[in-house]
C-alpha positions, 0 to 999 in steps of 0.5 A: 943622145944628141947625135941620135936626135940629129940623125933622126931629123936628118933621116926625116928630111931624107925621107921627105926628099925621097917621097917627093922624088918618087911622087914626082917621077910617078906623076910624070910617068903616069900623068895621074893627078892623084899623085899630086894630091898625095904629095900635097897631103903628105908633103905640103900640108904638114909643113903648112899646118906646122907653120900655122900652128906655130903662129897660133901658139905664139898668138895664144902665148901673147894672150890674143889680139884685139877682141879675139882672145884665144884660150885653151879651146882653140888649140885642140880644135885646130889640131883636130881640124888640121888632121881632118883636112890632111886626111881629106887630102889623102882621101882625094888622092885615093879617089883619083888613084882608084878612078885612074885604075878603073879607067886603065882596066876598062881600056 
């Protein structure tokens, strides 16, 4: 079971690497900013969000800091806002990619 877990983790990192390479290669070939937005939404944002969520969870476990007491209401709010922000980044990428497609057809 542990071997399966490590295999899945390694596969996940490998997929992240392959996606990053493909997005960078495609951006360098097309110079379409939409691919950078897509990379931010798919590769960068999940890593940043996990780091922030981990810090927030440790803050909640300690009972908050100063006058700001974090309870059970903050974590679900953060999770939903994290997903909304990730989807907004994907939407920006799609708009950039679609706009570039329209320009290339009319040219």
